[in-house]
N, C-alpha and C positions, 0 to 999 in steps of 0.2 A: 822488563819492558812494561810489565804490570806497575811493578814499583815507580817505572819511571813516570807512569803515564797518570797514577796516583798521586805523585808529586806536584804535575801540572793542573790538575783537579784541585787540587788544595790550595795550591798559589791563585787559580782563576778566583776558586770562592773567596780567596780573603783578598782579592783586589777589587772583587765588586761588592764587599761587603763593607769594604774603604771609600768607593764610590757613591754608597748609597749614604755610609753616614753624611760626606761632602756634601750629597745632596738635600740630606736631611737638615744639614747645619746650614744651608745657605738656604732652606727653604723656612726653618725659624728664623734666622736672621731678618729675611726679608718681610715674614710673620709680625715679628717684634717690631719693624721698622713701623709697619702700617698700623700694629695693633690699637696706637694712640689715636686714629680717625676712623671716623664712622662716616666711611666710604657713601654707604647708601642713603646719607641724610647730607654731606657735603657735596658730591657730584653735582646733583639738581639746583642746592644755593651755589654754585658757581658757576654753573650755568647759566642760571638765571642773572648773576651779575653780570655776563658778557651780554646776553639779551641786552640788558639795561643798559649798556655801554653803548650798544648800538642802534638805539632806540634815543637815547640823547643826542649821541654824535648827531644823528639825522635831524632833531628837533632844533638842534644848533647852527644847522644852515641856513634857518630863515627865522629861528625865533632869538632876539640878543640876548634875554634873558635865560636862554640855556646856554648857562657858563662849562663849554665840555671841559677842559683843562681843572676847573674848581668841582666837577663831578668828579673826575680822577681821582684827584686830591683826597677828598671825601671816600671813595675806595680804599686807597691804600692805606688811610688813618684808621679806617675800620678792617682791615686787614690784622694791621699792627695788635689794635685792640682784641679782635677774635684772637689770633696767639696768645695773646696774655691771660684772658679770662680760658683759652682752651688748658694752657701748662699749671693755671691754679687749681688747687683740689676744692671744688664749690663745697664742699661737705663742710669746711669751715666755717662758711655763714649760717649754717642750722642754728647755733646757738646765740647768733648776733640780731635775735629779732629787734631789739630796742634799737640798736645802732642803724638797722637797716629804714625802721621807720623815722629816724630821725633826717637821714640822709635823704629820703621819699620825699620827707614834709620841705628839706632845704632847695631840693632841686625845684620841688613846685613852687614854692613862693620865691625864689630869685628872679625871676623877671620883675616882681614887684621891689624890688630892692631900689630906691632910688640913687644912681647913677649907673648903674649896670640896665635898669629896663629899657628895650627896645620895641618900640611898637611895630605893625607892618599889618595890612587888610583888616585892622578893627582889633585885633587881636595882640594883650601883650605878654606875648607866648615869648621873647628872644632874650638872649641875655647879650648884651656887646663889652667886650672886654677893653675897659679904656686903654686909650696908650695904643692899641694894636689896631682895633677897628674891626676886629672878629667878631661875627655873631654868630650863636648857637641856640638850641633851641630846647633847654634841659627838660623837658618833659618827656622827651625821645629816649633820654637815659633814664629819666624816673621809670619809666615802662617798665625795664631791666629790676630794677631794685627791686619794683612791687612785686616781680615775680618772684624771686627770691624772697622774699619779706612773707610772703602768702603761703609760698611751697614751703619754707620754714614753719610757720603756724600751723599749719594743715597735717606735716608729717608728728606732730606731736600726738594726733588721736591714733595713728596705726592703723587707720583706714576705715575707722567708725569713731563716729561723734556719736556718743550717746546722752549728752545733756543739753539741753536748750538752751543752755546759758550759754555753752562753749559756741555753741551756732551763733547764736545773735552776737557776741564777740568777735566772732571772726569777721562777721558782716560789718559790724562799728567799725572795725580797724581797716578795711577795705574801702568803709566811706570817708574816710582820712584825706585819703591823694584823691580820691575821687571829687570831692567836695572843694579841695583847691585848686585841682585845675578847672574848674569851673570857674572860679574869681579868675581868670585871666581875660575871656573866659573863651574857653576851647571845647566847647559840647564833643566834639569828632575824638578828641585824645582821651575824656575822660568816658566817652562809651567802651571803646578799647579798656580801658584799663577795669571799667564795671564787668564787661566779657570773662577776660581771659582769669581775672580773679574770682567771681563767681563760679568759673567754671574749675577754678581749682579747690573752691571751697566742696563742691558737689563730689568730686573725686576724692576729696578726702574723708567720708563715708556719711555726707549728711543725709539725713533720711528725707525718703521721698515728700513724706506730707511738708516738711518746713520746707521746702524748695519751693514747690507750689503755693503755699499760700505766701511765699516770696515773689514770687512773680505776679502773682493775682494784686499785691501791694505795690510794686513797681508800675502794672499797666494802669491802677487806678489814680497812683500820684502823678507819673505821666500824663494823662490823659488831664487831669485838675490844672496842674502847669499849664497845659499847651492852651485849655477853655481857658481861663483866667487870664494870660494872656494877652487875647486875642478881644478882652473887656472892658469898656473904660471902667474906673471906680475900684479893678482889683490890680493886687501887684502883680508886675510883667516879669516876672523870673527869667523869662528866655528875651534876648534881644532881637530887636528888629529882623533881621537880615537872618537872627536862629530861627526865627518863626514863618518865614519867607520860605525858606529851604523848606521843611517840614511841609506849608500849605501848596507850594509848586510842585509835588511830589504826587499832590491828586490830581492839581489842576495848573499847569505850566502857563496858562493861559491868566493868572491870578496877578502874573510878577513876569509882565511879556521883554521889559526891558532889563532886568539882570538875574536872576535864579533860574526863572523861567525860559529868558535867553538862551542861559547856559546850558541848561538840560537839551533843548531843542536841538542846539549846535552839535551836542555830543554825541546824539540820537543818530544825526544827520553823516557825522564823521563815522562812525561804526556801522550805520547801512551802506554809505560809500564804497566802502572794503572790498565789498564781496567776497569769492570765494580766496582771490590770492593776495587782494590788497594793490595799492597805485605804486608801491616800491619805495624804496629810501626817498626822504626829500620830496615824494609827490604826494605829503596829506595837504589839501590844499585848502581844508576848513582851520589849520592852524595854522599853517604858512600865511594866508591871504588873512588871517587876524582876527575870522570870524569865531574861533574857537578860544577862550581864554582860557591861562593858567595850562594851558595844553600839555605842558613838561611836569607840572607837580598834581593837581587836583584831577586832571583829564588825561594823564598820560594813559590809561588804557585805549580811550575814543583813538588817540594819535598813533597808539599803535596797532590798534584795530584798522584803520584807514590805510597804514601804510602798509600791513601784512595780511588783512584779510582776517577771513575767518578761521584758516588754517593757522594763522602765526597767532591770534587767538588760541587756539587748541593747543597748541605746541605751551604757550606760556600757561597756562592752567593745567597740561599734563605735568608739565617741571614742580607747580605747586603742589602738585596732587602728590607725588613722588614723595616730595621732602616732608612734607607735614605728614602722609601716612608711613615712613621713614622713620620722623621723631615718633608717632603715635606707637609704632612697634618696639621701640627702644623703651619708652613709658612702661610697657607692659613685662618686657624682661628686666629688666632693671629690679633689684632686689631691694635697693635702697627707696624707702618711699618717698625722701626730700627729694631723690634725683625725677623717681615715678611725677611728680606735683613739678616741678622745672621742665621737665619735658613738656609735660601738658600743657603747663604756663605760654609755654611758645607756640607749640601749635594751633592754640586758642587764640592766640595772637594773631599770628599769621592768618589762619582762617577766616577771622571777623576781617580783615583789613583787605583780604583777598577780596571776600563777600561784597564787602560796602562800597570800594574803590570800583571793579568791575558790575556792579548792580545799581550804582549809580550813574555810569555811564551808559546803559542801558535803559534806564527808567523804570526798576524796578526796585530801585531803594532808596532814602532820601539824600540828598545833597549833603557831603558832610566836606570836609579839609584832611581826611584821613588820604596819607601817601599810600601809592602801591609799594610791597616791601621789593627793594634790589633794581625795583625799573624810576620811578618817580624823583627827577630832580631834587636835590639836596644833602646836603653833607650830612647835617647830623642824623639824618632818619636814615640813611645807609652805614652812618658809623653803628650806629645803634643795632640795624637790623643783624648787621655781621656780626658783634658783639652778641645778637644772641644766637648764632648759629655758634659761637664758640663756647656759648653756654652748652648746646646740646652735646658738642665733641667732649667737653667737661665731664660729664656724665657719663659718656662712652668711657673715656681716656682712663677714670677711678670705678669703673664698673665692679672689677674683682679685687678692689681690697675692701678691708674690713671697715664697716661705718664705725 
């Protein structure tokens, strides 16, 4: 009897071990299948895309320019681009700094090439493909190339830039695409490049004293450019509409029929949304034509009017989730190149969100920067989703030797 009981216990233990191994195997396969995806960053990014779909669909009900099928096409193309970037081993680009710089320059000057150039809203920033009629904005894709470029250059110093000459060299290289984008002219995109490029340089190990001196020089230069652009007899480096956007930030009454009017209408839209908003299709400021460019430049004002304070908090919460998860990945990544790629993407998203939201609330100057994943525009959507793919690629290849 004891022998039979022992055999039964042995068989039971064997079955339990087999079941445990099978469960472990299934868990291992599941882990492997999800191991290439950084869900902490991917989930909020996809939720933002869905949020944007709702906002643009609502805008399309009253705004003819908000072409909803085109918005969906941009998302589809962006997802394909994100998958391709995710699967590609980003570290192959670390030694291709010269190639990346050339590509960035070509993308920046493409809108100036005769036969390709296409102007809209005073900016020669689009390219129109002959025979097809499709237009896109190369500078949006150039942002991603510049992130790779500056990250690759910064990674060469292993977290500490010892020489002032090297620091100046990094800053000079960043000024090349920045200067080219100003030729379009597109100051908004130029500021995005400057911010995330500078953030990468700082995180690459630039000394604090150098950074503080650089900031002082930038402030002094910006002040001189603004002042000389307002005075007769001096070179006007800023276009009239760019200068007006800066002036109305201080006093909206200076330009009551254009930028000042836009700012006032955006603030009215944000304030009229209240706690819960007016609901889908209820944005009277945008629907009745009072708020211009509601589906692009002032999309947060449209969102706040329809979904209220709660909708705005949800939006900012999703952005905070995505950006913080990207920063956490940069802290965990062993590759300096991977760290700086994540830093560049996080800085790009942070600045664009702060600028877009702040602009609609009157606490930031008016620019033409789109709100990532929300604003209408196929090229912007493709670039932002590919940026998500860049972060996912860092996660996917985090355990391989660099």
